[in-house]
N, C-alpha and C positions, 0 to 999 in steps of 0.2 A: 091668463094675461093679467098684468098689474091692474088693480082696480082703483088705486088712489095715488095722488101725487103727494109725496112726502119730501120735506126738506130736513136736513140734519145740520145743525150748527156745531161743527167741531173745530171752530176757529181757535179754541183755547190751546190746541196742540201745537207745540213748537219744539225744536231741538235746542239744547239737550232736554229731553222730556223728563218731567218729574213723575212721581207715582201716579197722581191723578191723570196726568197727560198720557202716560202709558196705558192706564186703564181705559181712557177714552179711545185710544187707537184700537185696542182689542175689542172694545164694546162695539165700535162702529163696524169693524170687519165682521163680527159675529152677526150684528143686526142686518147688514146688507145681505149676507149669505142666507139668513133665515127669512128675509122679507123679499127676496128677488121675484117670487111669484105673486106677491101681494101689492107691492108698491113700485111706482116709478120714482126714483129717488134722486134728489139734487143735493150734493154735499158741499157745504161751505167750509173751506179750509184746505190745507195741503197735507194729506196723510200718505205716508209711504205704503206701497203694496196694496192700494185700494184701486180696483179696476172695474168693479161691478156697477158703477154709476158715473154720472157726470159730476166733475168737481169744478168749483169756482174758487180760485185762490183769492186771498185778500189782497188789496192793492198794497204797494210798498209802504205807503204812509200809515197803514194799519197794522204793521208788523210789531210795533211796540205795544206794551200793555195798555197804555192810555189810548193809543190809536185804535186798538181792537175794541175797547169799550165804546169809543165814539162810533166806530163802524157798526157795532151791534145795535146800538140804540137809535142811530139816525140814518143809516144806509140800508141795513138789513130789512126793515119793514117795506121799503120800496121795492127791493129785489124780490121779496116774497110775493108782493102783489103783482109785479110784472111777470113772474114765473108761473103764476096760477096754481101754486101749491095749496093743498087743503089742510095739511098738518105740519107742525114744526116739532122736531125733537131737539131741544137745547141740551147739550151734553154736559155743561158744567156751570152750575150755580145760578146763572142769570140769563135773562131773555130780553128781547126788545119789549119795553113796557107798552108800546103803542101797537103791538101785534094784534091783528084782527082775526086770526085763525086759532084753533085749539092748539095748545102747547103742552107737550110732555117735557117736564123739567127735571133733569138729574140734579139732585142735591147731595153732595158727597159728605158734607158736614156743615155745622154752623159755628165752628171753632172761632172764627174771626169776630163773631158777635158775642159769644159767651166768654171767650178767653183771649181778648185782644193782646194781652201781654205775651202770648205765644207766637204772634204773627208779625209780619212786616207792616209798617204803618200804611203802605200803599194798599196792601190787601185788606186791611181793616177799613180804610176809607171806601174802597170799592164795594165791599160787602154791605157796609152800613148804608150806602147810597142806593144799592140796587137789589140786594137779596130779599128784604121783606116785601118790596113791591112785586118782585118776580114770583115769589111764593103765592102771593094773593092773586096774581094774574093768571098763573098757570092753571090749566084744567086738571092736570094730574102731576103730583110730585113723586119722583121715583128715587128711592133710597136703597142702599146696599145692606143696611143692618137695622134691626129693631131699635138699637140704641139711637140712631139718627132720627128715626120716626118718632121716638119718645121726646127727643129734644125739640123737634119741630112742633109737636103738639103742646108740650109744657112751657116752652120758652116763647114761641111765636103764635100759639093758639091755632095752628093749622089743624083742621079736623082730620081724624084718622081716615074718614071716608074719602079724603082727597089724596091719601098717601098710598103708594104701592111699594111693596118690599121685593127686591130682586137682588140677591147676593152676587157679588162679582165672581168671576171665574179665575182659573189659572191655566196656563199652557202646560199641561202636565207632561206632554211628550218632550218639550224643550228642556224642562228642569230635571226630568227623571233620566234622560238619556246621558250615559257617561260622557263627561266633557273634560277636556284638557284645560289647564290654567295657563298655558303658554309659558312665558318667561317670568311670570309673577313669582317672587321669592317668598313663598308662604311658609309659615312655621309648620312643624310636624303636627302639633296639637294646638288648636285655638278655638276660643269662643268667637262668635261673629255677630256684628251688628251691620245692618244695611238700611240706609235712609239718609235724608238730608240731615246735616248737623244744624239743628235749630232747637229752640227751647222746649217745644212740646215733646221732643223725643226723650227727654229725661236722661241724657247721657252723663250728666254729673253724677247721678246716682249709680249708673253702671260703673263708672270709674271707681267710686267708693267701694262697691261690692267686689270688683275685680281685685282691688288692692288686698282684700281679705282672703282671697282664694288663690292668688297667682302662684305662690310658692308650693302649696300643698297639692294643687291640681296639676302643676307642671304644664300649664296652658298659657299661651299668649292671648292677646285680645286683638282681633282684626276689625277695623272699622272701614266700611265702604260707603261713600256718599260725598256729595259736594258740600263745601262750607256755605251755609245759607245765612239767614239773618241772625243777629245777636249771638254769633258763635266765636267771637274773638277770644274771650276768656277761656272757653273750652279748648280751642285750638292751642292756646298757649300751654295749657295743662298737658295736652297730649304731646306736644313737641318737647316739653321740659321733663317728661316722665323719665325717671331714673330708677324705677323699680318700686315695689317688687314686680317681677315679671317683665313683659315686653308688650308695648302697644304699637301696632302698625296701622297707620292711616293710609289707605290706598287712594283716597279721593274718589272721584267718579270713574267707574270702570266702563270699558266698552261692553255692550250687552253680551257679546259672545263669551266673555270670561265669567259672567256672573253665575251661571249654573254650576260650573266647576268649583267656584269659591264656596258656594252653599254646600255642595256635596262633600267637600273635604273638611268642613268644620266639625268639631266635636259636638257643638250645640249652637243654635241661633238664639240670640237674646233680643227681645223687643220690650224695652222698659217704659214705653210711652205714657205720658200723663193724659193725653187725649188723642183719639183717632176717630175717623169716620168708618174705617174698615180695617186696614192693616194688611195690605197685599203681600208684603214680605213673609208673613206667617204662612200663607198658603204656598208661596214659592219655596220656602225652606222645607215644608212638609213634602211637597212634590219631589224635591231633591233628595228626600230620605234622610233629613237631618232633624234631630230632636229639637224641640222648641221650648223656650222658657219665656213667659210673657207676663206683663203686669196684669192686675185685676181690673183694668179699664174695660168698660162695658163692651165696646165693639170688638176688642181683641179676644175677650172671652167667647163671644159669639163665633168669631171666625175660627178660633182654635177648637171649639166644640169639645172641650175636656180631653183633647188629644195632646196637650202639652202640660208643662208644670207652671203653676201660677204663683205670683207673689204680690204682696201689698205694694202698691205703686209708690208709696212714700218711705218704704223701709229697706235700706240697703242690706241690712242683716238678713232679711228674708230672701232677697235675691242671691246673696252670697251663699246661703244655705242650699238653694236649689242648684246653683252652679256647682257647688261642691258635690252634691249628690249625683248629678249627671256625670261629672268627671270621674267619679269613683265606682259607680254602679253600672257596669256594662250591660247587665241583663235588663235593667230598667231603661237604659238608653236604647237598646235594640227594640224594646217594646214600644217606646215612644216613636221611634223611626218607622216601625211597621204600621202602627195605628195612624200616624200622621200621613203616611203615603197613601193609605187606603181612603182616608178622608179627603185628601186633595184630589185623588183620582175622580171623585164624584162631582167636584166643583168645576165644571167646564164652562168656557166662554160660549160654547154652542148652546148650552142650557140658558145662559143669560140672554143671548140673541133671540132665541125662540120666545122667551118670556116677554121681552121688550116688544117684539112684533105682535104678540097677542094683545098686549095693552094698547098698542097703537090701532090695531084692528077694532078693538072695542070702542075706542075714541072716535073712530070714523063712522060708526053706525048711527 
């Protein structure tokens, strides 16, 4: 029988879901499955496919970002008290600062504090106002990479004793299962990028590198992701591209097409300046696609030396790795096999079991 009343704040999730929001969805599903014999759980938010617990949707006025922040800070504490829960798991960055019960706080990164130029001004204001206080108030801070743990310690002086490391997982079956790409008009050979079009993704450097290899590699460049903040100049470059090669921006794709787009790519490229994890690296590996990534700390952790790495500031180095992958079929096959085996071991089930163990330790 469940021995503890747990609340999960997954109110950050909304459609269309970003990378962090997709991770929250998978994390909550895994946590509920792993904890069904240990916790009686109350979930705040509206998550599809979740049936193992009682859900309380946010009111209509709290559906906006500002409304959700207000709801979390001023309404959630009262709901927790009335519900009689003993633990709170806050899934994304912040928690109610007036919370009177122990809180496990997921901290995906502190990019908005360290590199505000990479973020929207709304996100920067939100994190500056609530992230430091949330980190101090939480009983345990849960991170997905050592890189984020180090940033918490070095930038915000959060002691390592308060930080738990639990890497995200990937739905290996979904991305490895052969998948059609429907009516998408994809090139025969292409490099692939998946993610929001925003400054931290370093897509300007990717375009510079692609221009150097497009003709000799006979590859197009396919970009998948929505246009986010500060992307106007980048979008103009993509739309005005007249060669060399071909750039195809597909925008945000339906989830059902994404595995197939990964699988058919010659290689996946992630040139990010900064990340807290980098879930597309694992997704592409699960799909059996070779990975090229920048030497940013979190991406190196996630790739675990199963991809090709380049200096995040040097387009020439990225172009060299793209050229090598396009020409060396034996190396490409080796990367595909190593990446697939690495991704196979990174399951959301493992994440859920780890999160439940941390919560059990907190409840003692």
